[in-house]
PLY file of the C-alpha trace (Angstrom):
ply
format ascii 1.0
element vertex 460
property float x
property float y
property float z
element edge 459
property int vertex1
property int vertex2
end_header
-58.09 66.85 11.97
-55.85 65.97 14.86
-53.08 63.43 14.91
-54.93 61.44 17.59
-58.27 60.59 15.79
-59.68 57.75 13.72
-60.21 60.16 10.88
-56.59 61.09 10.81
-55.48 57.27 10.57
-57.87 56.77 7.90
-56.74 59.92 6.23
-52.88 59.03 6.62
-53.62 55.38 5.04
-55.14 56.76 2.01
-52.50 59.46 1.39
-49.72 57.05 1.83
-51.09 54.45 -0.62
-51.94 57.25 -3.32
-48.54 58.89 -2.83
-46.65 55.39 -2.92
-48.18 54.52 -6.40
-46.69 57.76 -8.09
-43.90 58.47 -5.81
-41.44 58.51 -8.71
-43.31 61.13 -10.64
-42.41 64.12 -8.60
-45.07 66.60 -9.79
-47.43 64.10 -9.33
-46.62 62.78 -6.23
-46.35 66.57 -4.93
-49.97 67.29 -6.15
-50.91 64.34 -3.99
-49.49 65.85 -1.11
-50.78 69.06 -1.80
-54.28 67.89 -1.87
-53.57 65.70 1.37
-51.96 69.05 3.17
-55.00 71.14 2.17
-57.39 68.37 3.29
-55.71 68.12 6.64
-55.59 71.86 7.27
-59.11 72.60 6.07
-60.54 69.93 8.49
-60.62 72.58 10.95
-61.97 75.35 9.08
-62.12 75.57 5.12
-61.82 79.18 5.02
-58.27 79.02 6.59
-57.10 77.08 3.42
-57.54 80.36 1.43
-55.31 82.11 3.95
-52.47 79.36 3.57
-52.77 79.50 -0.08
-52.40 83.28 -0.22
-49.25 83.46 2.20
-47.76 80.54 0.14
-48.42 82.53 -3.05
-46.96 85.71 -1.58
-43.58 84.06 -0.67
-43.38 82.21 -3.88
-43.69 85.46 -6.03
-41.68 87.54 -3.83
-38.75 84.99 -4.06
-38.99 85.19 -7.70
-39.03 88.66 -7.98
-35.94 89.03 -5.68
-34.07 86.69 -7.93
-35.12 87.68 -11.32
-35.69 91.25 -10.94
-33.10 92.74 -8.77
-33.95 96.19 -9.27
-37.11 95.51 -7.24
-35.69 93.17 -4.59
-35.92 95.48 -1.70
-39.60 96.30 -2.62
-40.26 92.54 -2.88
-38.87 91.58 0.53
-40.47 94.41 1.99
-43.96 93.79 0.74
-43.51 90.09 1.40
-42.58 90.64 4.98
-45.48 93.54 5.54
-48.01 90.84 4.37
-46.79 88.10 6.33
-46.33 90.17 9.76
-49.55 91.96 8.85
-51.40 88.62 8.78
-49.74 87.35 12.05
-50.65 90.56 13.64
-54.29 90.77 12.58
-55.07 87.25 13.57
-53.07 86.98 16.47
-52.46 90.44 18.20
-54.90 92.93 16.91
-57.39 92.54 19.82
-54.66 92.30 22.37
-53.18 95.62 21.52
-56.48 97.23 20.67
-57.68 96.17 24.27
-54.61 97.51 26.11
-54.74 100.67 24.03
-58.27 101.20 25.06
-57.52 100.93 28.64
-54.35 103.16 28.44
-56.37 105.70 26.79
-59.10 105.44 29.30
-56.73 105.74 32.23
-55.72 109.25 30.64
-59.29 110.50 30.56
-59.70 109.86 26.80
-62.19 107.05 26.59
-62.19 105.30 23.08
-64.42 102.91 21.43
-62.56 99.44 21.48
-62.68 97.70 18.01
-62.57 93.82 18.37
-62.24 91.48 15.46
-64.10 88.45 15.77
-61.90 85.90 13.99
-60.38 82.59 15.20
-56.71 81.78 15.20
-55.82 79.53 12.38
-53.81 76.49 13.43
-50.15 76.84 12.91
-50.28 80.50 11.64
-47.00 81.34 13.64
-45.16 78.23 12.14
-46.06 78.57 8.50
-45.66 82.52 8.60
-42.13 82.18 10.08
-41.21 79.45 7.52
-42.34 81.69 4.83
-40.38 84.66 6.00
-37.06 82.53 6.41
-37.56 81.31 2.64
-37.74 84.85 1.23
-35.10 86.28 3.48
-32.69 83.49 2.49
-33.40 84.14 -1.14
-32.93 87.82 -0.54
-29.66 86.96 1.26
-28.19 84.74 -1.54
-28.50 81.78 0.69
-30.98 79.97 -1.33
-32.20 79.85 -5.01
-35.70 80.74 -5.37
-37.89 77.74 -6.23
-39.66 78.21 -9.72
-41.98 75.24 -9.73
-45.12 76.32 -7.93
-46.17 72.51 -7.17
-42.88 71.79 -5.41
-42.99 74.96 -3.55
-46.79 74.56 -2.45
-45.98 70.90 -1.32
-43.08 72.11 0.79
-44.84 75.18 2.25
-47.88 73.31 3.38
-46.59 69.83 4.17
-49.05 68.48 6.89
-46.99 66.75 9.36
-45.33 69.86 10.39
-47.81 72.42 9.34
-49.92 72.74 12.70
-46.83 73.06 15.13
-43.43 72.76 13.25
-40.79 72.37 13.09
-40.14 75.81 11.41
-38.05 74.27 8.71
-35.46 76.08 6.24
-35.87 75.92 2.49
-32.20 74.88 2.13
-33.06 71.75 4.00
-36.52 70.69 3.20
-36.98 72.23 -0.35
-34.65 69.80 -2.30
-36.35 66.83 -0.65
-39.48 67.65 -2.61
-37.76 67.85 -5.83
-36.24 64.49 -5.89
-37.59 60.90 -5.24
-36.26 59.14 -2.08
-37.56 55.58 -1.55
-38.58 54.63 1.84
-36.15 52.02 2.97
-36.75 49.53 5.75
-34.68 51.36 8.01
-36.44 54.60 7.54
-39.86 52.79 7.76
-38.87 51.09 11.29
-37.39 54.42 12.57
-40.63 56.17 11.49
-42.78 53.73 13.43
-40.40 54.00 16.40
-40.64 57.86 16.22
-44.57 57.91 15.94
-45.06 55.15 18.78
-42.79 57.20 21.04
-44.48 60.40 20.28
-47.98 59.02 20.85
-46.61 57.90 24.08
-45.15 61.10 25.21
-48.47 62.69 24.27
-51.19 60.28 25.44
-49.46 58.72 28.62
-47.29 61.48 29.82
-48.62 64.63 28.70
-52.32 64.11 28.85
-52.08 62.41 32.28
-50.31 65.24 34.00
-52.88 67.93 32.47
-55.46 67.41 35.13
-53.01 68.03 37.74
-51.76 71.21 36.07
-55.20 72.44 35.19
-56.00 72.04 39.02
-52.93 73.76 40.15
-53.66 76.67 37.99
-57.24 77.08 38.48
-58.54 80.02 40.23
-59.57 77.93 43.54
-55.81 76.39 43.94
-53.17 78.84 45.07
-51.48 76.92 47.86
-47.76 76.50 48.00
-47.44 72.85 47.29
-49.96 73.18 44.29
-47.80 75.86 43.13
-44.69 73.68 43.05
-46.39 70.49 41.98
-48.29 72.18 39.22
-45.02 74.03 37.92
-43.01 70.94 37.78
-45.99 68.97 36.25
-46.20 71.63 33.61
-42.61 71.62 32.80
-42.84 67.91 32.01
-46.20 68.15 30.31
-45.31 70.76 27.93
-41.93 69.03 26.89
-43.81 65.59 26.43
-46.74 67.30 24.41
-44.59 69.52 22.31
-41.75 66.85 21.75
-44.18 64.04 21.37
-45.86 66.14 18.53
-42.48 66.86 16.84
-41.51 62.93 17.00
-44.82 62.06 15.50
-44.15 64.79 12.68
-40.70 63.46 11.92
-41.87 59.86 11.71
-44.85 60.95 9.47
-42.41 62.79 7.32
-40.22 59.85 6.96
-43.18 57.74 5.55
-43.30 60.26 2.60
-39.46 60.17 2.18
-39.15 63.42 3.97
-36.63 63.89 6.63
-37.77 66.76 8.87
-35.16 68.39 11.39
-34.85 67.58 15.00
-36.60 70.05 17.15
-35.63 68.81 20.52
-32.37 67.18 21.93
-32.73 66.38 25.57
-33.11 69.86 26.75
-33.57 69.18 30.36
-30.21 67.76 30.54
-28.78 71.27 29.80
-26.29 72.72 32.55
-26.69 76.35 31.26
-29.52 78.31 29.94
-27.56 78.94 26.61
-27.29 75.37 26.28
-30.83 74.88 26.93
-31.88 77.00 24.17
-29.59 75.02 21.83
-31.85 71.83 22.82
-35.29 73.25 23.26
-37.54 74.01 20.31
-34.30 74.32 18.07
-36.28 75.33 14.95
-37.59 78.48 16.77
-34.41 79.44 18.78
-32.28 79.02 15.62
-34.96 81.20 13.69
-34.78 83.79 16.44
-30.92 83.80 16.40
-30.45 84.02 12.43
-33.42 86.23 11.43
-33.79 88.62 14.63
-30.52 88.51 16.91
-28.11 88.55 13.80
-30.31 91.13 11.80
-30.21 93.29 15.13
-26.27 93.29 15.17
-25.79 90.00 16.81
-22.35 90.24 18.76
-20.71 92.42 16.14
-21.49 95.65 17.88
-19.88 95.34 21.51
-21.13 93.76 24.59
-23.58 96.26 25.66
-25.53 95.92 22.28
-25.01 92.04 22.72
-27.18 92.19 25.91
-29.86 94.34 24.39
-30.10 92.38 21.34
-30.46 89.12 23.64
-33.01 90.87 25.49
-35.10 92.09 22.49
-34.92 88.90 20.70
-36.16 86.87 23.75
-39.15 89.31 24.34
-40.24 88.97 20.68
-39.80 85.36 21.12
-42.08 85.41 24.01
-44.62 87.62 22.13
-44.49 85.13 19.25
-46.32 82.51 21.60
-49.53 84.59 21.82
-51.32 87.67 22.79
-50.65 87.43 26.77
-48.32 89.51 28.72
-47.36 86.15 30.54
-45.50 85.23 27.48
-43.67 88.44 27.11
-42.63 88.25 30.73
-41.55 84.54 29.98
-39.69 85.95 26.91
-37.90 88.60 29.17
-36.94 86.22 31.93
-35.19 84.08 29.38
-33.49 87.13 27.94
-32.40 88.05 31.45
-31.17 84.53 31.96
-29.14 84.60 28.76
-27.52 88.10 29.76
-26.55 86.64 33.24
-25.20 83.33 31.45
-23.03 85.37 29.01
-21.60 87.65 31.85
-20.93 84.50 34.14
-19.30 82.88 31.32
-17.14 85.80 30.30
-16.09 86.46 34.03
-16.48 84.50 37.04
-17.07 81.21 35.24
-13.74 80.95 33.47
-12.17 80.84 36.91
-14.53 79.11 38.83
-16.61 76.68 36.71
-19.73 75.31 38.31
-20.06 71.50 39.14
-22.34 70.14 36.24
-24.90 69.08 38.73
-25.10 72.58 40.13
-25.36 73.99 36.61
-28.07 71.37 35.95
-30.03 72.24 39.12
-29.94 76.13 38.53
-30.79 75.72 34.76
-33.74 73.17 35.52
-35.23 75.63 38.18
-34.81 78.92 36.06
-36.73 77.05 33.26
-39.40 75.85 35.46
-39.98 79.30 37.03
-40.18 80.78 33.62
-42.81 78.05 32.72
-44.75 78.93 35.72
-45.49 82.44 34.32
-45.99 80.95 30.85
-48.65 78.68 32.00
-50.49 81.39 34.41
-53.61 82.50 32.75
-52.53 86.03 33.66
-49.81 87.99 35.40
-52.77 88.96 38.19
-53.06 85.11 38.80
-49.32 84.34 38.77
-48.91 87.23 41.42
-51.76 85.55 43.50
-50.21 82.32 43.43
-46.89 83.90 44.40
-48.47 85.89 47.34
-50.18 82.65 48.60
-47.03 80.52 48.09
-46.52 80.63 52.02
-49.39 78.18 52.65
-47.63 74.95 52.46
-50.37 72.92 54.05
-49.93 69.23 52.70
-53.04 67.58 51.57
-53.82 63.97 50.42
-54.17 65.16 46.93
-50.60 66.42 46.99
-49.30 63.07 47.68
-51.12 61.31 44.83
-50.18 64.17 42.19
-46.56 63.86 43.34
-46.59 60.31 42.73
-48.21 60.58 39.31
-45.58 63.26 38.49
-42.69 60.96 39.43
-44.10 57.99 37.67
-44.91 59.65 34.42
-41.40 61.48 34.54
-39.61 58.38 34.65
-39.94 57.24 31.05
-38.53 60.72 29.96
-35.65 60.62 32.43
-34.73 57.06 31.52
-34.89 57.52 27.75
-32.89 60.79 27.79
-30.18 59.34 30.27
-29.79 56.25 28.05
-29.36 58.66 24.97
-26.86 60.85 26.90
-24.92 57.83 28.14
-24.70 56.55 24.55
-26.92 53.47 25.24
-28.38 52.12 22.14
-30.80 49.18 21.51
-30.38 49.31 17.49
-28.54 46.07 17.51
-30.87 44.24 19.90
-34.02 43.76 17.88
-36.02 41.72 20.55
-35.37 44.11 23.27
-36.32 47.02 20.75
-39.52 45.38 19.55
-40.62 44.58 23.36
-40.04 48.16 24.28
-41.80 49.55 21.24
-44.61 46.98 21.85
-45.14 48.05 25.46
-45.07 51.76 24.58
-47.75 50.94 21.82
-50.03 49.03 24.17
-49.80 51.46 26.81
-50.56 54.37 24.51
-53.53 52.49 23.09
-54.95 51.76 26.47
-54.60 55.33 27.73
-56.28 56.76 24.57
-59.75 55.50 24.98
-61.13 59.11 25.81
-61.24 62.55 24.57
-57.77 63.74 24.40
-56.85 67.52 24.63
-55.22 68.92 21.71
-51.52 69.72 21.50
-50.57 72.59 23.36
-48.88 74.42 20.52
-51.67 74.01 18.37
-52.81 77.46 20.01
-49.50 79.18 18.90
0 1
1 2
2 3
3 4
4 5
5 6
6 7
7 8
8 9
9 10
10 11
11 12
12 13
13 14
14 15
15 16
16 17
17 18
18 19
19 20
20 21
21 22
22 23
23 24
24 25
25 26
26 27
27 28
28 29
29 30
30 31
31 32
32 33
33 34
34 35
35 36
36 37
37 38
38 39
39 40
40 41
41 42
42 43
43 44
44 45
45 46
46 47
47 48
48 49
49 50
50 51
51 52
52 53
53 54
54 55
55 56
56 57
57 58
58 59
59 60
60 61
61 62
62 63
63 64
64 65
65 66
66 67
67 68
68 69
69 70
70 71
71 72
72 73
73 74
74 75
75 76
76 77
77 78
78 79
79 80
80 81
81 82
82 83
83 84
84 85
85 86
86 87
87 88
88 89
89 90
90 91
91 92
92 93
93 94
94 95
95 96
96 97
97 98
98 99
99 100
100 101
101 102
102 103
103 104
104 105
105 106
106 107
107 108
108 109
109 110
110 111
111 112
112 113
113 114
114 115
115 116
116 117
117 118
118 119
119 120
120 121
121 122
122 123
123 124
124 125
125 126
126 127
127 128
128 129
129 130
130 131
131 132
132 133
133 134
134 135
135 136
136 137
137 138
138 139
139 140
140 141
141 142
142 143
143 144
144 145
145 146
146 147
147 148
148 149
149 150
150 151
151 152
152 153
153 154
154 155
155 156
156 157
157 158
158 159
159 160
160 161
161 162
162 163
163 164
164 165
165 166
166 167
167 168
168 169
169 170
170 171
171 172
172 173
173 174
174 175
175 176
176 177
177 178
178 179
179 180
180 181
181 182
182 183
183 184
184 185
185 186
186 187
187 188
188 189
189 190
190 191
191 192
192 193
193 194
194 195
195 196
196 197
197 198
198 199
199 200
200 201
201 202
202 203
203 204
204 205
205 206
206 207
207 208
208 209
209 210
210 211
211 212
212 213
213 214
214 215
215 216
216 217
217 218
218 219
219 220
220 221
221 222
222 223
223 224
224 225
225 226
226 227
227 228
228 229
229 230
230 231
231 232
232 233
233 234
234 235
235 236
236 237
237 238
238 239
239 240
240 241
241 242
242 243
243 244
244 245
245 246
246 247
247 248
248 249
249 250
250 251
251 252
252 253
253 254
254 255
255 256
256 257
257 258
258 259
259 260
260 261
261 262
262 263
263 264
264 265
265 266
266 267
267 268
268 269
269 270
270 271
271 272
272 273
273 274
274 275
275 276
276 277
277 278
278 279
279 280
280 281
281 282
282 283
283 284
284 285
285 286
286 287
287 288
288 289
289 290
290 291
291 292
292 293
293 294
294 295
295 296
296 297
297 298
298 299
299 300
300 301
301 302
302 303
303 304
304 305
305 306
306 307
307 308
308 309
309 310
310 311
311 312
312 313
313 314
314 315
315 316
316 317
317 318
318 319
319 320
320 321
321 322
322 323
323 324
324 325
325 326
326 327
327 328
328 329
329 330
330 331
331 332
332 333
333 334
334 335
335 336
336 337
337 338
338 339
339 340
340 341
341 342
342 343
343 344
344 345
345 346
346 347
347 348
348 349
349 350
350 351
351 352
352 353
353 354
354 355
355 356
356 357
357 358
358 359
359 360
360 361
361 362
362 363
363 364
364 365
365 366
366 367
367 368
368 369
369 370
370 371
371 372
372 373
373 374
374 375
375 376
376 377
377 378
378 379
379 380
380 381
381 382
382 383
383 384
384 385
385 386
386 387
387 388
388 389
389 390
390 391
391 392
392 393
393 394
394 395
395 396
396 397
397 398
398 399
399 400
400 401
401 402
402 403
403 404
404 405
405 406
406 407
407 408
408 409
409 410
410 411
411 412
412 413
413 414
414 415
415 416
416 417
417 418
418 419
419 420
420 421
421 422
422 423
423 424
424 425
425 426
426 427
427 428
428 429
429 430
430 431
431 432
432 433
433 434
434 435
435 436
436 437
437 438
438 439
439 440
440 441
441 442
442 443
443 444
444 445
445 446
446 447
447 448
448 449
449 450
450 451
451 452
452 453
453 454
454 455
455 456
456 457
457 458
458 459
């Protein structure tokens, strides 16, 4: 059940009515949320509800053992991590590595039978698995007290607005909100509607309108230079509008239930360095990678050479987190290399000769777009073919139409982010605010009269 369906509209109305009737009785309200969460998740495949329940039970029990039986805390955290990562590997990476292993062995003259698991990828597996890992590790580190109420924990671990594509929440921030009643204020209600409308506009009007241009540019029959440039920039805008749009909708839906989800994007395309970009882009994942991979590997505590190794390893694993394709690994390695260069520059030349902000912005945006070109390519072979044919810069009428569409659809994002960066606010201008929201809503409704592609990050 996607956010963009009439079934979801009916579902959210029913869930909100039932939840509102018992919101002050926490266990009962959370029980209704649990039913709503599993209904939402089971809509795609009822069998995956068992997987969600099993991983949640694993994390809940492991945290209690860590806190109440210190003698077995290492065993508990080890088993929990093994089960979480084993589940992630089985569903997401087994066929990928099995296929590459078979190819490698055959190249050495040792043919082996390739084992393929015919299983689908559960929606949101990477997100709720990483959220469960962070909860158990935080309890192990003493950062967080283990939750002893299974109803509260299950409502937290399966909260449907952020279940399919994040943000990857931390227990210290989200869990307490399921323990205490927080009435929906008029301010929160208006903010929720504003976020939902803006999220739908970003997805339906911007991202989905650019999707055909991107699909055409990265199709096997279009490898010309101009298609590569327009397609790459279009995908750079599309993936942001798609993923940030989902995050705004999720945050707005959470507010309707009295739950305040973290902000997952903070105007990333205004960044003037790659390190700043990662503080603004997919904040829940970048902070997760920092706290549970980079810091665990030693962070910046073991000398500069080790810092560079840790940065590269963290980003390579971050790329692999996105899926079983070498394009994701190369994308992660590219960002690891950029972070290493950024740190070297900052510690040496950058201290004496700082770059003008516009130069930093241009270099950062270009580097991000280059990485997303590889990220979007169906394979490394296809990316290589597109690069090899890049010199064919024949201009076609279709290029002009695609470029005009790209510019027109980028304007709302540019204007909105500029307004936020400049400190421009419309909170004290209700008529202007209402007019803008109304225009966005009407535009989104008008553009949604067709079958919409699912959110890009549903595949991760």
